N, C-alpha and C positions, 0 to 999 in steps of 0.2 A: 227545234234542235239547232237552229242557225247560230245562236249565241255560242254554243259549245264548239261549233266549227270555227267560228271567228277567234275564240279564245285559245283553242288547241292546248289544253292543259297537260303538257307533257311532263313526265317525271324527270328527275335529275338524270337518270340513266338514259332515258330517251333523248334528252337534249345533248347529252355527251356523245351518243352514237351518231347523231346527225352532224355534230361538230367534227367528229372523227372522219366522217365521210368527206367533208370539205378539206380537212387537213391532208388526208391520203391523196385526194385528187390534186391538190396544189403541189404536193411534193413529188408524186409519181406519175400522174396523168398528164399534167400540163407540159412537162419537159419532153414527153414522148408522143404526144398526140399527132403532131405534124409528121413525124417520122413514120408512125404506124399508118397514117392515112396514105402516105406515099408508097410504103412497102406492102400494104395489105396483110401485114403479119398479125396473127392472133396474139393478143397481149397477155401471154401467160404470166409474166412478171407482175403486171398490174392486178390480175385476178388473184394472184398469190397474196398481194398486199391487201386486197379486199377481204380475203379469207382470214388473214392474220388479224385484221382490224375488227373481225366479228360481223362484217356487213352481211354476209350470207345468212348467218344465223339470225340476224336482226329481222329478216324478212319472213320468219316462220314462227308459228305458235310453239309454246313450250313442249307440248305433247309430241312434237316431231323433232325434238332436240334443238328447237329454236330458242330465241330469247324471250318470246312471249310478250312482245310490246303491243301497245295500242294499235289497232288496225290501220290507223292513218300514219303511224311512224314509218312503215315501209315506203309510203308515198313520198315522204319528205326525204328519205335516203335516195330514192330513185331520182327525184327532182334535183337533189344536190349533185349527183354524179353527172346527170345530163347537162347541168350548167357548164361543166368543163369539157365533156366529150360525150356526145350522143351515141357514138359508136360503141364505146365501152359500156355505157349505160344499157344499151340494147342487148349486148352479150349477157350482162349481169341479169337484166330483167327477164330475158328469155328462159334462163335457168331457174331463177328463184320464184318467178310468178307464172309465166305463160305455160311452161312445160309442167309445172307442179299443180296448176289449178284443176285440170281434169281429175287428177288423182285425189286432191283434197276435197273436191266437190262430189265426186262419184265413186271413188275407190272404196274397196272393203277395208276393214281395219288392218287386215294382214298386208294388203297392198300399200297402205299408208305407212305402216311400220317398216316395211322392206325398203321403200324407195325414198320417201320424203326426208329421212335423216341424212341420206347420202347427198341430196340436193342442198339441204340446210348446211351441211358442213363445207360445201364447196368442193367436196371430193369428186362429185359427179357434175357434169353439165347436162342440160336437157334441151330438147327441141319439141316444138309443137308442129305436127305435120298434118295440115288440112288441104292447103291450096294445091291445085293440079294444073297442068297446061290448059285444060278446058273447064276448070272449075275454080274460079276466084270468088267473085261476089256471088256467083250462082252456085250455091252449095248443092242444089239438087242435081248438078251435073257431075258429082263425084263418081269416078269410075273405078277406083281402087276397091278390090273385093277381098273378103275374108270368108273362106269356105271351111266349114267344120268337117274335120275328118277324125273320128274317134274322140280322143281327149285333147285334140290340138286344132288350131286354126291355121290355114294356109293363106298367106297374104300375097296378092299380086297387084302391081300398079306403080305409078310414079307420082311423087309429090314435088312441087316446084317452089323455088324461092325460100327454102327452109333455113331459118336462122340457126346458126351454130352447127349445121349439118356437117358431118365428118369429124367434128371435134366432140360432139355430145356423146354421152354414154347411154342416154335414155331418150327414146322417141315415143311420144304419144301420137299414134297414127289413127286417123279416122278412116273407116272403110265400110263398104256396104256388106251387110251380113245376110241380106235377103234379096238376092239378085232378081230384077224384074219388078220389084215393088218401088213405091215412092220412097226416095231416100230419106224423107222426113220421118218415115216409120221403119226404116231399114238400116240406119246408121249406127255403128258401134265404134268404141275407142279401145285401142290395144296398146299395151306397153311393149315396145320392142327394144331389146338391149343391143348395144353395139357389139359386133362380132357374131351376131346371129347369121348362120349361113343363108346366102341369098340377099342379104342387105348390103347395098353398095351406094356410092355417091357419084354424081356427075361433076362436071367441071365447076371450079370456083367462078362465080359471077364477077365481072369487072364493072363495078357500080359507080354511079355519080357521087354518092355519099356513103356514109357508114362503111368505109372501105376496109377497116380492120375487122369488121363483123362478117364472118364467113356466111355466105348464102350459096347453097348447092342444091341440085335435085337429089331427092332420096328415092332410090330405086329398089323396089321389092319384087324379087323373082322367086316364087315358091318359098317364101319366108315362113317357116313354121314356128309358131309360138304356143306355149302350153295354154290350156283353157283358163288357168288361173291368171293369165295376163290380160284377159278381157276385163276392162275397168268396170267394177261393180258386179262382175260375173253374170250380168244379165244382158243378152244381146238386144239390139234394136232400140237402145235407149240413148244413143249417141247424139241425136239432134238436140234434145233439151239440154244435154250436158254441154254441147258446143255453144248453145245460146247462153247458158249461164256463165260459161268460161269467158266468152267474149264480152258479156256485160261487165265483168270485173276487169278484164284485161284492157278494155278500152279506156278505163279510168287511168291505167298505167300509161297509155299513149298520151293522154291529156297531160299527165304529170311530166312526161318527157318534153312535151311542147312548152310547158311553163318553164321547165329547166333550161332548155336551149335558148329560149327567148330571153330569159334573165341573163344568161351568159353573154349573149350578143349585145344586149342593152348596156351591160357593165363595160364591155370592151369599147363600145361607142362613146360612153361617157368618159372613160379614161383617155381615149385618144383625142377627143375634141377638147378636153381640158388641157392636154399636153401640147397640142399643135397650135401654132400661131399663124394668122393671116391678116394682112392689112393692119399690122401693129397691135393686134390683141388676140387673145385666145379664142379659138373657134367656138367654144361653148358659150361665149359671151354674146354671140349673135342671136337675136330673138328667134329667127327662123329655125336655128338649130335647137334652141331651148324648147320650142313648140314640138319639134319632131321627137325629142327625148321625152317630153311630157306625154305625147300620144302613145309612145312605146310603153311607158310605165303604166298608163291607164289600162291599156290592153292586157298587159301582163297580170296586173292585179285583178282585173275582171275575170280573166281566165283562171287564175288561181282560186278565187272564191267559188266559181262554178265547178271546178275540178274537185275541191274539197267537199262540196255539197254532194257531188256525184259519188265520191268515195265513201261519204257517210251513209248514203242510201244503199250502196252496193255492199260495202264491207261490214257495216255496223248494224243497220236496220233490216237488211234484205227487203227493202221497201218495194212496193208494187210498181213504183215508177223508176226503179233503179236503171232499167235498160234505156228508158228515154233520156234520163239525165246523163248516163254514161255516154250515149250517142251525142248529146249536145256538147258535153265537155270535150269529147274527142274532136268533134268538128271544129268547135270554136278555138280550142287551144292549138290545134294543128294549123289552123288558118292564121292565127295571130303570130305563131312561130315563124311562118313564112314572111309575113308582113314585117315583123320586127327585125328578122335577120336581113331582109332586103334593105330596110332603112339603115340598119347598122353598117351595112356594106357601103351605102351611099355616103354616110357620114365619115367614112374613112377615105373618101376621095379615090384617087388613083391607087393608093396603097391597098384599098379593099379588093382590088382586082388581081392581086398577086397571092401566091401560096403562103407567103410569110405571115399574112394577116389572119389571125384566129377567126375573125368574123367570116372570112371567105369559106372556111371549112364548115362553120355553123350554118351558113346559108345553104350549102350543098346537102348537108346532113338533114336539115329540117324538111326538105321536100317530101321525103318518104312518109312523114307523119300523116299526111292527108290521103295516103294511098293504102297502107297496110292495115290489117285488122278491120276491114270494111272501108271502102272508099267513102269520102265525105258525101259524094252524090248519093250513094246507096243509103247512107245513114240519114241523110235529109229526107229521103223517101220514108224511112221508118218513123222519123220524128213527125213528118206530115201526116202519116197514117194515124198516129196517136192523137194528133190535133183534130182530125176529122171525127174520130170516135168520141172525143171529149166535147166537141162543139155542140152536140145535142143537149149537153147539160148546162151550157152557158146561159145565164139569165140576162 
């Protein structure tokens, strides 16, 4: 399958939508990204431009009112947006991919028809609510509960670091539906709509990066949802659903890593070509050329690994999809940090001030190695698969 990944035979319409993502970002994101980073304002105007350009619909299959593009096309769109601003890409990706995936993968036909078209239109924003104050990498420590009472479930608990919280209209909340049992066999996913009594939000986090991406605690105090909001209508099936969701969403994180690294690399190449020292352009110094060459090699390696992981996860449902999504997420997030650091270095003193786009990219990139599974935890998972495979090596 690798030749197909390398060729990426996109249709004319798919190429046009990726090109449109670049055009919208250059026209509307680039002029506003520094201001939004400073103010921590949610970019409503930019999301409206994404909506008008059809970018939300481009992320969904046709049966959910999407444009029905090839499964790798959404990856290219997400990568394109992240090249200009990882914060706006994260807002966009949380609604179109992360919040939608539990419903797409585990929802009933009725749940899909009710909610996915709203996310596909950009009319609704979504949030994925798993992490808690004492349950990050350790999913088995989830404490949020959902107790069945008649034809309803009552949810209590608190989620932490939730992207788009407060702005989103839909929350996919993972909770324990069999208290006292191992969470791996007692976890369920619920769709909670904004405005449901008992649903509230904590303070906006003041973050290092992704500053216009809102992150708040989601607080559930006797939140009642109808039984039909249990994803799949079958309780205690949430652990596998969470695993399948993260397998696919980690490819998205890798895509973001490739995108922000590409943006930083381009900024460094432009700046070193423009700036002169010792009578010649900085880009003419061999040490600088070698740094740029290393950056480009890392980006292209990460891109190919990410596309392969995307092919395994979104096209083939390959048995090794989880391993490759973990590898792509780890590698792309690490090279994103390396490339943005080198880009900052190549800007010299200018790289240390807020006016420099690479400075924001550097701060934004750090989160990629932390969320949706820290790289340390994912390397444990990769190593476990290696141990299992080692017995078959000849």
